matplotlib code that plots the C-alpha trace (Angstrom):
import matplotlib.pyplot as plt

x = [38.0, 38.0, 41.3, 42.0, 40.5, 37.2, 37.7, 37.4, 40.7, 41.0, 42.8, 42.0, 41.2, 40.2, 38.0, 37.2, 36.1, 38.4, 38.1, 37.7, 40.9, 42.0, 42.7, 45.0, 45.9, 49.4, 48.2, 47.9, 44.6, 45.1, 42.1, 41.3, 38.0, 36.8, 37.7, 34.9, 35.9, 33.5, 33.8, 32.3, 32.2, 31.7, 30.5, 30.4, 29.1, 30.6, 31.4, 28.2, 29.4, 32.2, 32.1, 31.1, 32.4, 33.6, 35.4, 37.9, 40.3, 43.2, 45.7, 49.3, 52.3, 54.2, 53.8, 56.2, 53.5, 51.0, 50.3, 52.8, 50.3, 51.2, 47.5, 47.3, 46.2, 45.5]
y = [-29.7, -32.9, -34.4, -36.2, -39.5, -37.8, -37.8, -34.7, -33.4, -31.0, -27.8, -25.7, -27.0, -24.3, -26.6, -26.6, -23.9, -20.9, -17.1, -15.9, -16.6, -16.7, -20.3, -20.7, -23.4, -24.4, -25.9, -23.8, -24.1, -23.1, -21.4, -19.4, -17.9, -21.4, -23.3, -25.1, -26.8, -29.1, -28.4, -29.5, -27.0, -28.4, -25.7, -25.5, -22.5, -21.7, -19.9, -18.0, -14.4, -14.9, -14.4, -17.6, -18.9, -16.5, -18.3, -16.1, -16.6, -14.5, -14.4, -15.2, -14.5, -17.7, -21.2, -20.1, -17.6, -20.4, -20.5, -17.7, -14.9, -13.1, -13.2, -17.0, -18.3, -14.8]
z = [-26.0, -28.1, -29.2, -32.5, -31.1, -30.3, -26.5, -24.4, -23.1, -20.1, -21.1, -18.0, -14.5, -12.1, -9.9, -6.2, -3.7, -3.8, -4.3, -7.8, -9.7, -13.3, -14.6, -17.6, -20.0, -20.8, -24.1, -27.2, -29.1, -32.7, -34.3, -37.4, -38.7, -39.9, -36.7, -34.9, -31.6, -29.9, -26.2, -23.0, -20.2, -16.7, -14.4, -10.6, -8.7, -5.3, -3.0, -3.0, -3.4, -5.9, -9.7, -11.4, -14.7, -17.5, -20.3, -22.2, -25.1, -26.1, -29.0, -28.2, -30.4, -29.6, -28.0, -25.2, -24.0, -23.3, -19.5, -18.8, -18.2, -14.9, -14.0, -14.1, -10.7, -9.3]

ax = plt.figure().add_subplot(projection="3d")
ax.plot(x, y, z, "-o")
ax.set_aspect("equal")
plt.show()
């Protein structure tokens, strides 16, 4: 995601060889129906028989919820 200075900023890092796991961001990205967010998605496939990249977003009720999903890292 690009920050206010026009530079890309990492919000989720789920890199390296590992079994399929859910990577989460601890940063809140505020969006509404008119929001456009320039993003760069770096993709790496491996190990061979694991699910590859599936980007997902979800609504949270408060900033305290960011990165606190019990499935993060599993």
